Backbone as a ProteinNet text record, in pm:
[ID]
protein_1_A
[PRIMARY]
VQLVESGGGLVQAGGSLKLSCAASGIAFSTYAMAWYRLAPGKQREWVATLTSGGSTNYADSAKGRVTISRDNAKNTVFLQMNSLKPEDTADYYCNANRNYGAGSMNYWGQGTQVTVSS
[TERTIARY]
770.6	755.3	703.9	616.6	542	511.4	556	512.4	323.6	299.5	141.4	144.4	134.9	80.9	-63.3	-82.4	-287.9	-266.1	-358.3	-392.9	-363.3	-370.5	-353.9	-523.8	-578.2	-620.9	-676.4	-791.8	-771	-822.4	-721.9	-738.9	-700	-740	-723.2	-593.2	-553.7	-417.3	-419.2	-296.2	-345.2	-360.4	-397	-479.6	-345.9	-413.8	-326.4	-338	-216.9	-296.3	-162.2	-184.2	-111.5	-73	-0.4	39	78.3	89.1	125.1	130.2	250.9	286.6	296.2	236.1	275.1	333.9	450.7	553.9	528.5	589.1	582.4	682.1	729	785.8	964.3	994.6	1089.8	1143.5	1287.9	1303.9	1288.9	1126.2	1082.1	1235.3	1199.9	1316.2	1444.7	1490.3	1663.9	1681.6	1597.7	1590.1	1526.2	1587.7	1571.7	1451.8	1342.9	1226.2	1231.6	1208.2	1213.2	1050.1	1020	912.2	992.6	927.4	925.9	798.2	866.8	686.7	711.5	605.4	677	527	569.6	428.6	461.6	352.3	320.7	417.8	483.4	587	721.2	738.8	836.7	920.7	1067.5	1151.5	1109	1117.8	1122.3	1186.2	1131.4	1157.5	1197.4	1299	1330.8	1210	1153.4	1069.9	1149.7	1175.9	1221	1230.1	1324.5	1381.4	1408.2	1391.1	1382.3	1450.2	1570.2	1704.8	1630.5	1688.2	1676.5	1712.2	1805	1835.8	1762.5	1682.7	1605.2	1637	1721.3	1754.6	1728	1660.9	1539.7	1645.6	1567.2	1629.9	1524.1	1516.6	1385.6	1443.9	1382.9	1369.3	1388	1440.4	1403.5	1262.2	1211.8	1096.2	964	1058.7	967.4	977.4	1103.6	1124.1	1001.2	974.8	920.6	751	753.1	604.5	572	653	642.6	704.4	636.4	739.7	731.1	852.3	826.4	821	802.1	789.8	778.8	772.3	804.9	748.4	621.3	603.7	689.9	810.8	846.1	719.8	663.3	609.4	467.1	459.6	304.7	403.8	543.3	589.8	560.1	526.9	478.4	514.5	532.2	610.5	503.1	489.5	456.5	481.9	374.1	431	287.2	374.9	228.3	283.7	173.3	225	119.6	149.4	98.7	80.5	37.4	60.8	68.7	-14.7	40.1	-18.7	78.8	42.6	-17.6	-33	-72.8	24.3	146.5	253.1	308.6	231.5	236.8	205.6	139	40.4	133.7	94.1	225.8	174	235.7	210.1	285.5	290.3	373.4	375.5	506.5	624.2	658.7	652	698	840.7	961.4	1076.8	1180.1	1210.7	1254.1	1404.9	1511.7	1620.3	1726.1	1779.8	1888.1	2036.3	2154.8	2290.2	2285.7	2364.7	2484	2579.4	2690.6	2796.6	2813.9	2863.8	2889	2771.9	2623.3	2570.5	2412.2	2301.7	2106.8	2026.7	1929.6	1834.5	1713.3	1634.6	1578.5	1420.3	1291.1	1151.4	1120.7	1027	915.9	777.9	702.4	556.7	462.7	332	280	223.9	223.9	204.9	74.7	68	-45.1	-92	-159.2	-187.1	-259.5	-226.5	-212.5	-224	-344.7	-401.3	-460.2	-377	-356.9	-476.2	-549.2	-646.5	-626.2	-590.2	-577.8	-725.6
-650.6	-543.4	-463.7	-392.3	-296.7	-139.8	-61.5	80.2	112.9	180.6	202.7	330.8	423.7	593.5	589.1	715.2	751.7	912.9	934.3	1131.3	1173.6	1148.5	1182.2	1220.5	1314.2	1353.5	1478.7	1565.6	1660.2	1783.4	1876.1	1996.5	2086	2193.6	2359.8	2426.9	2487.5	2575.8	2648.4	2622.3	2711.3	2612.1	2483.3	2397.3	2378.9	2283.5	2176.4	2022.1	1944.5	1790.1	1760.5	1640	1609.9	1427.1	1364.6	1236.9	1176.8	1025.6	974.4	821.2	786.5	623.7	566.8	434.7	369.4	221.4	192.5	77.1	-8.8	-131.9	-257.4	-300.8	-403.8	-526.8	-457.3	-315.8	-261.1	-235.4	-223.3	-146.6	13.8	66.9	201.7	272	301.2	410.1	401.9	258.8	329.1	346.1	395.9	401.4	532.7	597.4	739.1	724	801.3	815.6	907.9	889.6	998.6	995.5	1103.4	1142	1164.2	1074.6	1157.2	1150.8	1208	1254.7	1195.2	1151.6	1124.7	1168.4	1293.3	1386.1	1294.5	1311.8	1231	1318.9	1251.3	1293.2	1302.6	1326.2	1361.6	1278.3	1287.5	1141.6	1207.3	1086.3	1064.6	1198.6	1259.3	1380.2	1339.2	1330	1342.9	1518.1	1466	1613.4	1600.3	1527.9	1575.1	1402.7	1435.2	1318.4	1364.4	1215.4	1273	1168.9	1184.1	1084.9	975.1	897	858	906.4	1003.8	1105.8	1256.8	1258.6	1380.9	1490.7	1457.4	1560.2	1575.4	1718.4	1694.4	1728	1741.9	1820.4	1773.7	1925.8	1916	1959.1	1938.9	1950.6	2146.9	2206.2	2326.9	2378.3	2320.4	2336.4	2338	2229.3	2159.3	2254.3	2404.4	2442.2	2526.5	2539.4	2647.7	2656.3	2572	2501.2	2354	2238.8	2104.9	2087.2	2039	1959.3	1805.7	1706.7	1595.7	1556.4	1452.5	1478	1273.4	1276.1	1065.4	1100.8	948.5	934.5	810.9	719.1	635.2	510.6	588.8	469.4	413.2	449.5	416.9	426.1	395	357.6	445.9	568.9	609.3	755.2	774.1	933.4	1008.7	1139.9	1278.6	1329.3	1378.8	1470.2	1624.2	1698.7	1782.3	1892.6	1928.6	2047.5	2118.9	2198.3	2372.7	2453	2557.7	2662.9	2566.5	2475.5	2346.9	2410.3	2389.9	2448.8	2335.9	2349.9	2243.7	2183	2247.2	2175.4	2089.3	2081	1982.2	1821.3	1827.5	1746.7	1601.7	1479.1	1381.7	1268.2	1130.6	1018.6	1080.8	1017.4	1049.2	930.4	867.8	764	746.1	710	715.7	592.1	612.4	532	501	422.3	387.8	308.6	389.8	398.1	319.6	226.9	265.5	197.8	206.6	162.5	67.3	-64.4	-174.1	-199	-121.2	-106.9	-78.4	-166.6	-168.5	-185.6	-239.2	-215.2	-118.4	-125.3	-115	-160.7	-105.9	-205.1	-65.1	-106.4	37.2	-39.8	55.2	9	143.7	91.4	135.9	144	238.1	252	231.7	211.6	190.1	317.2	449.7	597	624	745.6	830.1	924.8	965	1083.1	1175.2	1252.8	1394.9	1491.9	1544.8	1631.5	1755.6	1931.6	2012.6	2084.3	2151.6	2252.9	2377.3	2409.5	2564.1	2650.5
1495.7	1564	1461.4	1549.6	1492.4	1531.4	1374.7	1417.2	1336.2	1455.5	1360.8	1373.2	1244.2	1314.3	1294	1282.9	1327.3	1332.3	1338.4	1331.6	1171.8	1073.9	927.8	899.3	833.4	790.4	669.2	707.9	578.9	659.8	608	707	659.7	679.9	604.1	660.5	535.3	585.6	643.1	772.6	875.8	1021.7	977.4	1072.6	1108.2	1239	1311.4	1251.6	1296.1	1343.8	1449.4	1524.9	1504.7	1532.2	1487.8	1436.4	1555.9	1552.7	1617.6	1618.7	1655.5	1622.5	1692.6	1734.4	1817.2	1793.9	1871.8	1842.5	1959	1883.2	1966.2	1929	1994.4	1973.9	1976.4	2001.3	2050	2181.2	2246.7	2372.7	2274.5	2293.8	2246.5	2264.2	2439	2484.4	2454.8	2384.6	2301.1	2212.4	2119.7	2008.1	1939.2	1854.8	1804	1699.7	1751.5	1652.9	1528.6	1425.6	1301.3	1229.9	1218.9	1076.3	959	828	734	629.5	548	443.1	321.5	248.6	69.4	-12.3	-34.1	-132.7	-262.3	-354.9	-468.8	-543.4	-634.4	-722.5	-707.6	-537.9	-511	-408.1	-387.8	-253.9	-147.6	-93.7	88.5	146.8	211	306.1	481.8	436.8	672.9	696	778.5	819.7	1017.7	1087.5	1211.3	1305.2	1398.7	1482.2	1610.9	1705.7	1859.9	1908.9	1955.2	1991.9	2118.6	2123.3	2273.5	2411.3	2379.9	2443.3	2501.2	2453.3	2388.8	2353.7	2213	2099.9	1974.3	1969.9	1844.9	1705	1635.4	1499.5	1357	1307.3	1277.6	1091.5	968.2	868.4	827.1	760.9	764	749	661.5	600.9	723	815.7	947.7	1108.3	1102.3	1195.9	1200.4	1333.5	1413.2	1380.3	1304.5	1270.2	1348	1316.7	1396	1514.4	1595.9	1737.7	1709.3	1723.6	1745.2	1903.2	1992.3	2114.1	2157.9	2259.2	2293.4	2384.2	2424.9	2569.9	2611.5	2656.4	2646.1	2757.9	2819.4	2909.6	2839.2	2693.3	2591.1	2467.8	2463.7	2374.8	2245.1	2274.4	2146	2094	2017.7	1899.5	1865.8	1875.7	1806.8	1753.6	1649.8	1550.9	1540.7	1615.5	1617.4	1535.9	1428.7	1305.4	1306.9	1334.1	1286.5	1227	1141.6	1047	924.1	889.2	746	675	610.5	443.7	342.1	243.9	79.8	63.2	63.8	50.1	103.3	258.3	368.4	300.3	223.8	184	128.9	222.7	197.7	299.4	283.4	348.2	426.7	610.3	680.3	750.5	755.3	806.3	940.4	988.8	1116.9	1115.4	1206.4	1190.5	1294.2	1334.6	1423	1367.6	1472.3	1462.9	1525.9	1583.2	1634.3	1652.5	1680.9	1593.1	1697	1621	1718.1	1671.3	1689.3	1681.3	1526.3	1433.6	1272.7	1235	1291.7	1221	1303.4	1236.4	1312.1	1275.8	1375.3	1382.5	1313.6	1199.2	1159	1112.2	1102.6	1122.3	1052.6	985.3	940.8	967.3	993.7	1014.4	844.2	817.3	734.2	681.5	745.8	681.7	735.8	789.5	733.1	661.9	548.5	473.8	558	476.9	565.1	442.3	438.9	300.2	383.2	330.7	320.9	235.6	298.5	180.8	166.9	32.3	50.5	53.2
[MASK]
++++++++++++++++++++++++++++++++++++++++++++++++++++++++++++++++++++++++++++++++++++++++++++++++++++++++++++++++++++++

């Protein structure tokens, strides 16, 4: 199983970035996909989730600025981030999760770095 993020980079405050996460080795359409971020000196923070059924949920810090979407034909999940702020600076990680009865399968990507300059 591989989750490979891309699309990070350096952007000025107020700018936009679109992150991508390409998955392989899983039945992608059956997994809930999520994005998390880890900023220096902080705990990992959940950003957004998109279920296999198409439901979305966003952290309060992301609502109105961030959109999660997926292309099941390309086994890819996206995170469109607008109106970026310096506090959005972090490593962003893709997560794939599926529940199987009493257990679950959970996979992580290696992360992509986002830096927002003021």
